[in-house]
N, C-alpha and C positions, 0 to 999 in steps of 0.2 A: 504493499500500500504506499502510495507516494506522500510525502510530506505535505500538509497544507501550505499553500503560498500565502504570505501575509504582506500585504502592501502597506508600507510604512510612509505616510506622508508627514513631512515636517521639515525643519532646517537641517542642513548639512553646514558646518562651521568650523572654523579655527578659533580655539579657546586660548586666550593668553591668560593664565592664572597666576594671581599673586597672593602671598600669605602675609597677612599683618599680624604680627606678634603682639597683639593687644586686644582690646575689645571697642568696637565701634561706640558703643553707648557711653564710654567713658570720655569720649572726645567730641560728643555733640550736646550743644546747649538747647535743651528743648524749647526754652522761651525765645531763642533766636533763630528758629528754623526757617523764618521768612527771609533771613538774609544770610543763608548759611555759606560758609567759605572754610572748607576744612581740607586738610591734605594728610594722607597717611603713608609713612615710610614703609616700604615692604623690603624684606631682605631675601625673599624667595620669588623667583619668577620663572615660568616654563610655558612652552607652546604646546598644545594638545590638539589632537583631532576630536571634534565635538560636534555640537548640534544635536537636537532630539532625535531626528531620524537616524543619524549616524550612530548615536549611542545605543539607541533602542535595537537597531539592526545588528550591532556588534554582540550585545548579549544574547539576543535571540538566536544568532547563528551558533554561538558557544554551547548553547543548550540543545542543539539538535534541530533548531527550527529552519524555515525556508524563508528568510526575509527578501523583500524586494525594496529598494528605496526610491520613492517618489519625490523628487527635490529638484531644484534650480541651483546651479553652481556657476561659479566664474572662471575666467581664463586662468587663474591661479590654482585651480583645483586637481592638477594633473596626478601629483603625489598622492593625494586623497584617493582619487579614482583608482589609481593602481593598488593602493592597499586594500580597498574593497574588493577588488577583483581577485586578489591573491587570497582573501578570507573566504571567497565563494558567495558573497552577497550579490543579489541580483541587481542589475544596474540599467535594465532596459527602459525604466521611467526616470532616469537621471538625465536631465537636460543642462546643457552648458549654454550660458547667456554671454555671448560676446561683448567685450568692452566693460564688464562688470567684475567686481571682486566676488569671491565667495563670502558669505556672511562671516563676521568677526565678533567674537564676544570677548570682553575684557572683564573678568571676574575677580574680585577681591573678596577674600576669606578672613575673618577673624578667628580667635581662639574659642569663641562660642558657636562657631559654624555658621555665624550669620553671614551673608553674602551681599555685596554691592556689584551690580553688573552694568556695564554700558554695552550697547549692541549696535553694529552697523550691518543693516540687513543685506546690502548689496544686491546680488542675483536673487537672493530670497523674494524680493518684492516682485519677481516675475513668476512665482510659483503657479499662478493661474495658467500658465502656458502648457502645463501638464493636464492630461485627461485620464482620470483613474478609469472610465469606462472603457478606454482603448488597451487596458493592460489584461491579457487573457488569464483565466483560471486562477482568479483571486478568491480565496476562501474567506478571508477576514482582512478588514483594514483598520487603521487608526489614523485620526485626524489630529496630529499634534502642533504645537506652535510653529507658525509659517507665516508667509504673507496673508494679509487679510482676505484679499480676493481669492488667492488659492484655496485658503481654508473653506470658504463658501463653496466654491466650485467642487472640491474634493467631496464635501459632505454630502452636497445634492447629487453628485455623480454616484457615490456609493448607494444612497437611498434610490436613485432611479434604476439602478441595476440589482436591487435588493440584496446586496452584499452587506452582512452585518458589520458594524464598525463602532470603535471606541472613539467618542469625543474628548479630546484631552486639551483644553484651551491653554492652560498653563499661563507663561508669559505673555501670551498674545491677547489676554482678557481686556486690557485697557483700549484695544482696537474696536471693541464691539459695544454697541449700545444693549440696553436691557432687552429690548424686543428681540435684537439680533441674537443675543444668547439663548433666548427662549426657543427661537427658531431652530438654531443649530442644535440644541439639546433635543428637540422633537424630531429631528432627522435620525438621531443615533440611536443604537441599541444599548450602548453602555455609556456611562459617563464617569470619568476618573478626575479627580482634583485632590489638591491637599487642603488642609484645614483654612489656611489663608485665603486660597482661591474660592472656597467654598463661602467665605464670608463676603468676598467680592461679589459673587454672584447674587447673594442675598441682598446686597446694598444696590446693585444695579436693577435687579428685576422686582425687588420688593417682596420676594418669595423666599421661605425657608429652603434651604437646599434639600432636605428630605422631601419637600413636596413634589420634586421632580421624579421621585424614584418610582411611583406606580405605573408611569408610562415608559420605564426603562426595564430591560431585562435586569440590570444591576447598576447601582450607584455606588461607587468606591471612593471613599475620602481618606487619604492618607494622613497620619497624625505624627510623623516624625518618629521619636523615640517611643511613643505609645502605640506604634503598629498601624493598623487600618481598620476601617469601619464599612461594612457592606450593608446596603439597604437593598433588599431584593424579595419579592413576593410577600411583602408585608411584614417581614421579619428584620431584625437587626442582628449581625454577626460581627463580633470584633475578632481580629486576628492578631496576636501580638507580634512584636518585633523579634527577630532573631538576633541575639548579642552578638556583636562583632569582635573579632579577635584583637582589632585596634581600630581606634578613630583617627583616620589620616585626613580624608578629603570627601565631603559630602556631594561635591560636583558630579552629577550623573547618576545619583542613587534613585532618583525618580524614575529615570529612564530605565535603569536596570529592573525595577519593580514592574515597570509596564512591560518589559520583555517577558517576565514570567507570567503576568497577566494574559498577554497575548497567546503564549504558548498554550496555556491552560485551556483558554476559550477555544482556540483553534483545535484541540483535541478532546473538546467535549467533557472537560473536567468541571466539576462544581467550581463556582466563583470563589469560594472559600478555599479550596485546594489550589486554585490559580494564584491567589493572593499569598497563600503560605509559600509558594514557589518565589513570587515576587519579593517577599521579605527576606527570604534566604539570599536572592541575588544581591539586594540591596546591603545586606551585611557583608556580603564578600567584596562589592564594589567599594565600600567606604573605607576598606583596609588598604586601598591602593590609590594614588594620585591620578586625576583625570578621569573622563568618562570611559576610556577604553583601554585600560592598561591592566585590568584583572583578567586572570586566565585560568582555566580548568579544562579537563577532559569531560566528555558527556558521561562517562562512567563514574566519574568523581562526583559530578553534581548529583546524579541519581543516587549514589551512596549517601551523600551528605543530606540530601533530602529526607531519606529513609530514616536516618540516624537523628536528625533534628525533630521531625514530625511523627515518627513512629508510624508511618504511612507509606504504602508502596507507590512507586511512580505511576 
């Protein structure tokens, strides 16, 4: 039986990651945020392969999935493309936009794992040039942070072809009005957000996040160190976090979680079991720097899953 093909729509980016050996909150004056001017000295900096689609595809491939990336990149993307080809990630829906840079993220993390990010979208703003309905044999999709127009086109495309998909608005949330968020959630089969994004949806739409659950197969809210919460079929299930061996870098942990979620859904697992895999992947990822530097074999992850959750793969 062939592996279900999962189309991952989202950003492909280069990440420049800096570590501030302090806490942001100790250097920001709450009463003066209307005229904020602050500089953080960083003693660590590195450049990584990143972007939501790239990170999710990387982890999904590690666990034996069949990811395809649907994204737009710039003229500077040659090294990234070659790397993904070597990993065996499908690139038939990866489009190069001439005269543009690949998206660039500049991420600064403090000792409390808080992050401040600036982002240049570059070619990502042309993501609507891709058409998910033109990609054959897709079993499952995800619409993760990308160009605004592209996210709309991808969501509508999946819905028109009746391809189940996860809506993962993430950092793209500010680009949408409340009504637009409601429309996009209405097209999706699954919604996944972190607790902060859940509050943003509530503020923008005037609706509690759990009010969307009855019209979805599942709503998944990740809660950081508290694990994740699933709203599905009128029930609420909490999935605990898997303790990490070491806490090094949270960049890409959410993407690793989503890779586990996609794998489980594509293989008809329960959403709870899929979130357990996502939790395990997140705990592995946080022990390494960057979104794509963790590594393991398929046999290793299956054994670790069974050991942690006392449940067969």
